C-alpha beads as a LAMMPS data file, in Angstrom:
LAMMPS data file: protein, C-alpha beads

272 atoms
271 bonds

1 atom types
1 bond types

-500.0 500.0 xlo xhi
-500.0 500.0 ylo yhi
-500.0 500.0 zlo zhi

Masses

1 110.0

Atoms # bond

1 1 1 312.139 -399.057 -493.846
2 1 1 313.728 -396.917 -491.263
3 1 1 317.057 -396.946 -490.918
4 1 1 319.107 -395.812 -487.712
5 1 1 322.408 -394.097 -487.805
6 1 1 325.026 -396.221 -485.945
7 1 1 327.079 -393.363 -484.778
8 1 1 323.998 -391.558 -483.158
9 1 1 322.795 -394.736 -481.671
10 1 1 326.051 -395.317 -479.921
11 1 1 325.917 -391.800 -478.663
12 1 1 322.441 -392.604 -477.144
13 1 1 323.533 -395.248 -475.832
14 1 1 326.782 -393.743 -473.926
15 1 1 324.387 -390.897 -472.340
16 1 1 321.867 -393.440 -471.229
17 1 1 324.719 -395.192 -469.125
18 1 1 325.952 -392.119 -467.695
19 1 1 322.589 -391.093 -466.636
20 1 1 322.048 -394.782 -464.956
21 1 1 325.403 -394.260 -463.155
22 1 1 324.757 -390.871 -461.924
23 1 1 321.383 -392.072 -460.648
24 1 1 322.561 -395.179 -458.984
25 1 1 325.544 -392.922 -457.177
26 1 1 322.767 -390.490 -456.197
27 1 1 320.641 -393.037 -454.536
28 1 1 323.522 -394.562 -452.297
29 1 1 323.962 -397.462 -454.293
30 1 1 327.724 -397.030 -454.946
31 1 1 330.427 -398.988 -452.980
32 1 1 331.643 -395.967 -451.235
33 1 1 328.083 -394.487 -450.385
34 1 1 327.367 -393.456 -446.777
35 1 1 323.841 -394.523 -446.198
36 1 1 323.595 -392.402 -443.261
37 1 1 323.469 -389.514 -446.082
38 1 1 320.033 -391.189 -447.111
39 1 1 317.108 -389.797 -444.978
40 1 1 314.865 -392.775 -446.299
41 1 1 317.621 -395.387 -445.424
42 1 1 316.007 -398.290 -443.474
43 1 1 317.998 -398.373 -439.955
44 1 1 316.966 -401.008 -437.249
45 1 1 316.528 -399.529 -434.082
46 1 1 315.349 -401.188 -430.722
47 1 1 312.224 -400.055 -429.609
48 1 1 312.297 -397.752 -426.434
49 1 1 310.917 -399.509 -423.253
50 1 1 307.495 -398.029 -422.243
51 1 1 304.959 -399.108 -419.441
52 1 1 304.574 -399.401 -415.496
53 1 1 306.720 -401.995 -413.709
54 1 1 305.804 -403.423 -410.448
55 1 1 308.438 -405.479 -408.323
56 1 1 307.944 -407.763 -405.416
57 1 1 311.188 -408.242 -403.376
58 1 1 312.517 -409.522 -399.818
59 1 1 312.228 -406.652 -397.251
60 1 1 316.409 -407.077 -397.159
61 1 1 316.689 -405.754 -400.450
62 1 1 314.998 -402.226 -399.615
63 1 1 317.883 -400.224 -399.944
64 1 1 319.726 -402.048 -403.217
65 1 1 316.364 -401.894 -405.389
66 1 1 315.378 -398.548 -404.293
67 1 1 318.689 -397.173 -406.088
68 1 1 318.481 -399.648 -408.765
69 1 1 314.838 -398.885 -409.725
70 1 1 316.068 -395.137 -409.716
71 1 1 318.879 -395.926 -412.106
72 1 1 316.622 -398.126 -414.335
73 1 1 314.067 -395.320 -414.625
74 1 1 316.809 -392.926 -415.693
75 1 1 317.776 -395.469 -418.408
76 1 1 314.430 -395.692 -419.344
77 1 1 312.496 -392.365 -419.086
78 1 1 309.224 -393.798 -420.520
79 1 1 309.161 -396.552 -418.032
80 1 1 307.795 -395.939 -414.448
81 1 1 308.615 -398.030 -411.395
82 1 1 305.852 -398.328 -408.988
83 1 1 306.351 -398.315 -405.358
84 1 1 308.169 -401.647 -404.574
85 1 1 306.449 -404.213 -402.176
86 1 1 308.850 -405.055 -399.562
87 1 1 308.108 -407.991 -397.057
88 1 1 309.088 -411.272 -396.030
89 1 1 309.710 -413.473 -399.275
90 1 1 307.205 -416.155 -398.023
91 1 1 304.559 -413.555 -397.734
92 1 1 305.315 -412.064 -401.061
93 1 1 305.205 -415.735 -402.482
94 1 1 302.110 -416.323 -401.192
95 1 1 300.432 -413.489 -402.589
96 1 1 301.874 -414.079 -406.068
97 1 1 300.764 -417.754 -406.017
98 1 1 297.047 -416.179 -404.996
99 1 1 297.106 -414.270 -408.128
100 1 1 298.781 -410.759 -406.727
101 1 1 299.514 -408.970 -410.288
102 1 1 303.425 -408.030 -410.472
103 1 1 306.055 -408.124 -412.935
104 1 1 309.229 -409.228 -411.112
105 1 1 309.830 -411.189 -408.021
106 1 1 313.021 -411.359 -405.972
107 1 1 313.394 -413.585 -403.006
108 1 1 315.721 -413.897 -400.284
109 1 1 316.192 -417.393 -400.836
110 1 1 315.514 -420.224 -403.296
111 1 1 313.338 -422.113 -401.091
112 1 1 310.515 -419.435 -401.341
113 1 1 311.361 -418.945 -405.160
114 1 1 310.782 -422.696 -405.705
115 1 1 307.065 -422.045 -404.286
116 1 1 306.324 -419.656 -406.756
117 1 1 307.986 -421.810 -409.917
118 1 1 306.388 -424.634 -408.466
119 1 1 302.787 -422.988 -408.792
120 1 1 303.507 -422.014 -412.563
121 1 1 303.599 -418.400 -411.790
122 1 1 307.395 -418.112 -413.024
123 1 1 310.388 -420.053 -414.528
124 1 1 313.943 -419.761 -414.879
125 1 1 314.730 -417.710 -411.888
126 1 1 318.647 -416.565 -411.813
127 1 1 320.678 -416.026 -408.665
128 1 1 321.876 -412.266 -408.214
129 1 1 323.220 -412.132 -404.740
130 1 1 324.203 -413.563 -401.324
131 1 1 323.796 -412.389 -397.808
132 1 1 324.648 -413.524 -394.174
133 1 1 323.353 -413.010 -390.646
134 1 1 324.719 -411.438 -387.986
135 1 1 323.898 -410.812 -384.349
136 1 1 322.843 -407.346 -383.488
137 1 1 322.144 -405.182 -380.252
138 1 1 321.265 -401.611 -379.396
139 1 1 323.637 -398.939 -379.790
140 1 1 325.592 -399.498 -376.410
141 1 1 324.825 -402.848 -376.037
142 1 1 322.595 -402.555 -372.757
143 1 1 322.272 -406.503 -372.562
144 1 1 326.018 -407.054 -372.505
145 1 1 325.456 -409.529 -375.471
146 1 1 328.904 -411.344 -376.244
147 1 1 327.537 -414.001 -378.994
148 1 1 324.953 -416.403 -379.872
149 1 1 325.124 -418.458 -376.658
150 1 1 323.607 -415.365 -375.123
151 1 1 320.228 -415.623 -376.892
152 1 1 319.341 -418.556 -374.638
153 1 1 319.325 -416.269 -371.404
154 1 1 315.476 -416.008 -370.503
155 1 1 316.649 -412.414 -368.962
156 1 1 317.463 -410.914 -372.292
157 1 1 314.664 -410.005 -374.845
158 1 1 315.358 -411.440 -378.025
159 1 1 313.828 -411.175 -381.527
160 1 1 313.858 -413.360 -384.636
161 1 1 312.467 -413.625 -387.957
162 1 1 309.525 -416.157 -388.100
163 1 1 310.572 -419.617 -389.304
164 1 1 308.921 -419.559 -392.485
165 1 1 310.578 -416.665 -393.918
166 1 1 314.090 -416.493 -395.102
167 1 1 315.845 -414.861 -392.582
168 1 1 313.866 -417.296 -389.822
169 1 1 314.941 -420.280 -391.799
170 1 1 318.649 -419.096 -391.771
171 1 1 318.441 -418.173 -388.181
172 1 1 317.136 -421.456 -387.033
173 1 1 320.139 -423.157 -389.163
174 1 1 322.650 -421.180 -387.623
175 1 1 321.494 -421.503 -383.954
176 1 1 321.086 -425.223 -384.651
177 1 1 324.683 -425.414 -385.489
178 1 1 325.918 -423.408 -382.421
179 1 1 323.765 -425.665 -380.228
180 1 1 321.904 -422.575 -379.031
181 1 1 318.143 -423.019 -377.840
182 1 1 317.373 -419.503 -378.224
183 1 1 314.623 -417.886 -375.709
184 1 1 312.563 -415.939 -378.086
185 1 1 309.991 -413.143 -376.961
186 1 1 308.963 -412.300 -380.558
187 1 1 308.608 -413.714 -384.119
188 1 1 308.785 -411.242 -386.766
189 1 1 307.392 -411.791 -390.549
190 1 1 310.490 -410.003 -392.013
191 1 1 313.962 -409.112 -391.060
192 1 1 313.053 -405.192 -391.171
193 1 1 310.711 -405.667 -388.135
194 1 1 313.457 -407.340 -386.268
195 1 1 315.944 -404.570 -386.781
196 1 1 313.504 -402.112 -386.106
197 1 1 312.847 -403.819 -382.589
198 1 1 316.437 -403.697 -381.809
199 1 1 317.324 -400.613 -382.847
200 1 1 314.343 -398.907 -380.780
201 1 1 315.538 -401.021 -377.857
202 1 1 312.352 -403.265 -377.740
203 1 1 314.941 -406.256 -377.740
204 1 1 318.294 -406.712 -376.328
205 1 1 319.393 -408.952 -379.598
206 1 1 318.200 -410.221 -382.906
207 1 1 319.647 -412.069 -386.077
208 1 1 319.369 -409.849 -389.309
209 1 1 321.187 -409.743 -392.460
210 1 1 324.897 -407.725 -392.630
211 1 1 323.264 -405.611 -395.162
212 1 1 320.569 -404.590 -392.908
213 1 1 322.387 -403.845 -389.989
214 1 1 324.681 -401.665 -392.055
215 1 1 321.702 -399.287 -392.744
216 1 1 321.391 -397.865 -389.267
217 1 1 323.702 -396.563 -386.479
218 1 1 321.244 -397.532 -383.693
219 1 1 322.437 -401.164 -383.716
220 1 1 325.750 -402.704 -383.307
221 1 1 327.032 -405.892 -384.365
222 1 1 328.113 -408.720 -382.268
223 1 1 330.646 -411.290 -383.461
224 1 1 328.604 -414.060 -384.883
225 1 1 330.579 -417.378 -384.992
226 1 1 329.419 -419.817 -387.886
227 1 1 327.569 -417.099 -390.138
228 1 1 329.764 -417.424 -393.016
229 1 1 328.370 -420.858 -393.156
230 1 1 325.099 -420.281 -393.526
231 1 1 324.488 -418.341 -396.752
232 1 1 321.056 -417.230 -398.540
233 1 1 321.121 -416.794 -402.003
234 1 1 318.923 -414.493 -403.957
235 1 1 317.139 -415.374 -407.016
236 1 1 315.023 -413.214 -409.246
237 1 1 312.533 -413.826 -412.216
238 1 1 310.496 -412.245 -414.497
239 1 1 306.871 -413.388 -413.867
240 1 1 304.965 -415.116 -416.490
241 1 1 302.038 -412.807 -416.453
242 1 1 304.005 -409.547 -416.330
243 1 1 301.906 -406.683 -418.002
244 1 1 304.828 -405.623 -419.772
245 1 1 307.054 -408.452 -420.340
246 1 1 309.925 -406.695 -422.196
247 1 1 310.066 -404.273 -419.298
248 1 1 310.201 -406.931 -416.493
249 1 1 312.968 -408.626 -418.710
250 1 1 314.994 -405.550 -418.998
251 1 1 314.986 -405.195 -415.000
252 1 1 316.005 -408.365 -414.438
253 1 1 318.544 -408.000 -416.905
254 1 1 319.832 -404.849 -415.275
255 1 1 319.920 -406.502 -411.767
256 1 1 322.294 -409.463 -413.044
257 1 1 324.736 -406.656 -414.676
258 1 1 327.745 -405.464 -413.556
259 1 1 326.148 -402.191 -412.693
260 1 1 323.213 -403.984 -410.589
261 1 1 325.567 -406.354 -408.576
262 1 1 328.056 -403.313 -408.164
263 1 1 325.215 -401.408 -406.733
264 1 1 324.414 -404.273 -404.334
265 1 1 328.015 -405.139 -403.544
266 1 1 328.460 -401.708 -401.954
267 1 1 325.780 -402.403 -399.942
268 1 1 327.414 -405.643 -398.502
269 1 1 325.830 -408.393 -400.477
270 1 1 327.901 -411.101 -402.048
271 1 1 328.457 -412.341 -405.289
272 1 1 325.941 -414.977 -406.457

Bonds

1 1 1 2
2 1 2 3
3 1 3 4
4 1 4 5
5 1 5 6
6 1 6 7
7 1 7 8
8 1 8 9
9 1 9 10
10 1 10 11
11 1 11 12
12 1 12 13
13 1 13 14
14 1 14 15
15 1 15 16
16 1 16 17
17 1 17 18
18 1 18 19
19 1 19 20
20 1 20 21
21 1 21 22
22 1 22 23
23 1 23 24
24 1 24 25
25 1 25 26
26 1 26 27
27 1 27 28
28 1 28 29
29 1 29 30
30 1 30 31
31 1 31 32
32 1 32 33
33 1 33 34
34 1 34 35
35 1 35 36
36 1 36 37
37 1 37 38
38 1 38 39
39 1 39 40
40 1 40 41
41 1 41 42
42 1 42 43
43 1 43 44
44 1 44 45
45 1 45 46
46 1 46 47
47 1 47 48
48 1 48 49
49 1 49 50
50 1 50 51
51 1 51 52
52 1 52 53
53 1 53 54
54 1 54 55
55 1 55 56
56 1 56 57
57 1 57 58
58 1 58 59
59 1 59 60
60 1 60 61
61 1 61 62
62 1 62 63
63 1 63 64
64 1 64 65
65 1 65 66
66 1 66 67
67 1 67 68
68 1 68 69
69 1 69 70
70 1 70 71
71 1 71 72
72 1 72 73
73 1 73 74
74 1 74 75
75 1 75 76
76 1 76 77
77 1 77 78
78 1 78 79
79 1 79 80
80 1 80 81
81 1 81 82
82 1 82 83
83 1 83 84
84 1 84 85
85 1 85 86
86 1 86 87
87 1 87 88
88 1 88 89
89 1 89 90
90 1 90 91
91 1 91 92
92 1 92 93
93 1 93 94
94 1 94 95
95 1 95 96
96 1 96 97
97 1 97 98
98 1 98 99
99 1 99 100
100 1 100 101
101 1 101 102
102 1 102 103
103 1 103 104
104 1 104 105
105 1 105 106
106 1 106 107
107 1 107 108
108 1 108 109
109 1 109 110
110 1 110 111
111 1 111 112
112 1 112 113
113 1 113 114
114 1 114 115
115 1 115 116
116 1 116 117
117 1 117 118
118 1 118 119
119 1 119 120
120 1 120 121
121 1 121 122
122 1 122 123
123 1 123 124
124 1 124 125
125 1 125 126
126 1 126 127
127 1 127 128
128 1 128 129
129 1 129 130
130 1 130 131
131 1 131 132
132 1 132 133
133 1 133 134
134 1 134 135
135 1 135 136
136 1 136 137
137 1 137 138
138 1 138 139
139 1 139 140
140 1 140 141
141 1 141 142
142 1 142 143
143 1 143 144
144 1 144 145
145 1 145 146
146 1 146 147
147 1 147 148
148 1 148 149
149 1 149 150
150 1 150 151
151 1 151 152
152 1 152 153
153 1 153 154
154 1 154 155
155 1 155 156
156 1 156 157
157 1 157 158
158 1 158 159
159 1 159 160
160 1 160 161
161 1 161 162
162 1 162 163
163 1 163 164
164 1 164 165
165 1 165 166
166 1 166 167
167 1 167 168
168 1 168 169
169 1 169 170
170 1 170 171
171 1 171 172
172 1 172 173
173 1 173 174
174 1 174 175
175 1 175 176
176 1 176 177
177 1 177 178
178 1 178 179
179 1 179 180
180 1 180 181
181 1 181 182
182 1 182 183
183 1 183 184
184 1 184 185
185 1 185 186
186 1 186 187
187 1 187 188
188 1 188 189
189 1 189 190
190 1 190 191
191 1 191 192
192 1 192 193
193 1 193 194
194 1 194 195
195 1 195 196
196 1 196 197
197 1 197 198
198 1 198 199
199 1 199 200
200 1 200 201
201 1 201 202
202 1 202 203
203 1 203 204
204 1 204 205
205 1 205 206
206 1 206 207
207 1 207 208
208 1 208 209
209 1 209 210
210 1 210 211
211 1 211 212
212 1 212 213
213 1 213 214
214 1 214 215
215 1 215 216
216 1 216 217
217 1 217 218
218 1 218 219
219 1 219 220
220 1 220 221
221 1 221 222
222 1 222 223
223 1 223 224
224 1 224 225
225 1 225 226
226 1 226 227
227 1 227 228
228 1 228 229
229 1 229 230
230 1 230 231
231 1 231 232
232 1 232 233
233 1 233 234
234 1 234 235
235 1 235 236
236 1 236 237
237 1 237 238
238 1 238 239
239 1 239 240
240 1 240 241
241 1 241 242
242 1 242 243
243 1 243 244
244 1 244 245
245 1 245 246
246 1 246 247
247 1 247 248
248 1 248 249
249 1 249 250
250 1 250 251
251 1 251 252
252 1 252 253
253 1 253 254
254 1 254 255
255 1 255 256
256 1 256 257
257 1 257 258
258 1 258 259
259 1 259 260
260 1 260 261
261 1 261 262
262 1 262 263
263 1 263 264
264 1 264 265
265 1 265 266
266 1 266 267
267 1 267 268
268 1 268 269
269 1 269 270
270 1 270 271
271 1 271 272
């Protein structure tokens, strides 16, 4: 029988314990260890957003969304925002329902967004801004327009948004409330077209959003009674068939953020 020396066995046990303790400290297992010192430590990092982003947005959002898209790209260098499609919300909604590829849709009113949601193209839109109309005339006001009642004058060239687009629906509501039957020479498919015709002098007066009127010195605004009572509420949504769902959701969140609302607020949009 082999006999083991007790003192020697105790010494070996102490040595083994010391080695294990040193090994544990070196692996970062001690209570005061710094995990960042271990290059192999597992760290949870959100993946960088990558991909293209295609946005359909109401024409009145151009100035704001151009800036927001630029800022979004700066925050996410691996994302490329494609040239944004701006038009009347109803036109864009029709294109989306018919299958046009896009990732995000921002409408100038809730009714148009409902069309897209009811078609199953999107769900859960959120409001991010409001806007209101104002009467605009060419610089110098050559027609001498003083208020909404003048839009009934057949001697003036009047241009409005078509009734099926949000700015047209709002114009109809505003004029009805004022009891004015406007003598309209031209109905346009988006608010930008109305603004352009007034700015170049092809029309004596038109109704556009206050945010659009502020983009040019070629028009003047005229006091528009009742406009505060006719607000357009703007919803935004990431579309169900978005090519890059994470990118689309991130852009929607960016628009809804304090930064996004700050950019829009500086342009005259109201809070949702």
